[in-house]
C-alpha positions, 0 to 999 in steps of 0.5 A: 025351068025355075029350078034350072035357073036357080041352079045356074044363078048359084053357079054364077055367084061368087063362092063364099069364103069359109071362116078360118079354123085352127087348121088354117094356121098351117098356111096362115090366118090374117086379121085386119085391124081398124088402124090398118095393121095386118096381123098374120098368124102361122104355126111355127112348130108344135105349141108355137105360133109365129105372128107378123104384124105390118103397119101402113107406115111400113113398120113390121115386127115378128113375134113367136107366141107360146100356145098362141098367147104368151110372147116368147120373143119379138123382133123388128123386121126391115125388108122382111128380115129380122134386125137382131139388134132389136130382139127381145126374149121372154123366158118362163119357168115352164116348157112351152107345151106346159103353158096353160091354155086360156079358160074362163076364170083361170089365172096363171101367175108366173115369172118371165125373165125378159132379155135375160135381165129383168125378172118380171112378175106375170099374171094372165087372167081370163074372163067369161066366154062371149061371142064376137063378129069379125066381118062375116065370121062369128067366133067364141072369144075369151077376153083376158089380160096379161100383166107384166110388172117389174121394178118401177113399172107395169104394163097390161096387155088386154087380149082376146083369145079365140079357142076355135083358132088357138090364137090371141090378139091384142085388144088393148095396151096400157103402161106406166109410161102413158096416161091413156089406154091404146085399144085395137079393133079387129075388122076381119079374120080370113085365111091367107089366100082367101082375103 
């Protein structure tokens, strides 16, 4: 009788959503930030991930990321449609499938031609693996940063790469235009449709 009651109580309990895995990129993985930003990652084509970021104030943009990490282009969205006047493109001297995946202690130095005009030096460097908790999910994380430097400026994107998902999200941003470092905290990671 006790076993039957336990079984019935398990049936009545809500199903626990599983933590997303890389295969969920086919339909989408959603990250929720402490600033209200909603980041949705989806596989666009082999080695390329689409990222749509939507903010509380209605602003949204769309990026494509080589290997889920390196910015290939970014454009602002208006009513969910890209505004071609706002697009920025990044061209690298290697094919997207040849871009290195983040790994502890690895450094990739290359150049990025931005908008067909600016020839930036780019350095991506990665630290030791750690684990981080996002809501009910725990993931291995490889912290790192990508530095873009050109004539008279420098910007640094602090990234957290999640190898189990094949994506990196921005954890901090700093540039010569500002005296402060912007930081971003992810509160939860869910598969689209399960959050």
